[in-house]
N, C-alpha and C positions, 0 to 999 in steps of 0.2 A: 311300709315294711318295718318289722320290728328290728331292733338293733341289739346285738350282744353287748352287754356291759363289759368294757375292756379296760376301764381305768385301773391302773395297777393297784391302787389302794383298795378297790372294791372286788378284785378277783383273788384276793389273798395270795398275791404273787410272792413267792419266796425263793431266794437263792441261798443255798447253804454251801459251806466249804469254800469261801471266797479266796482263801489263801492256799487251798489245796491244788493239786495238779488238775483235777476234774471237779465239776460242780453238779449239783442236782438243781433242776428248775422245776417247780411245781406250783399248782394253784387251783382255784375253783372258778369255773365260769358260771355266771348267774344271769338271769333274765333282768333287763334294766328296769322294767316296770314293776315286777312282782318280787324280785330278789330270789326267785326260785332257782335252784341249781339246774343246769342244762346238760342232760346226757347226750352222748353221741355227737359232740361238737368236734370238728376236725381242728387240731392245733398243730401248726408247723413251726419248727425252730431249726435253723441251720440245715435245711433239707431233710429233716427227720419229721415224720408225721405220726401223731397218735390221736386216739379218740378219747374224749372224756368218758368217765364211767357213769354209772347210774346216779352218782351224787354230784356230777359235774366236775369231778377231780381229774386233773392230768398230771403227768410227771415225766420228765426227761432226766435220765441219769447219764453220767460220764460226759458232760458237756465241757468244752474248753472255757475258761474264764474269759471275760471280755464283753464288749457290746454286741447285742444281737437284737433282731426284730422277731417278734412272735406274731404269727398270723392266725386268726380264728375264722372259721366259717361253719355254717349250719344251714340246712335246708329250711326255707321260710324266714331266714334272717338276713339282714344286710351285712355283708362282710366288711371288716375294717382292716 
């Protein structure tokens, strides 16, 4: 089964506004073997769920600063 590439350095994971009340968390999910962006991947953060767009991009706005776990899942891929 294929695996979604989830290494923070490779998904272009960004957190902005670290010293602000709320932060934006965004990134791009790519296929581990080809590096191609993956659309329609379900991304979960703090009980909020979004889908990646056609370019594999996801975004969460107004998140509280602090440690969180992000979950990724897509049909035909092994979840992490």
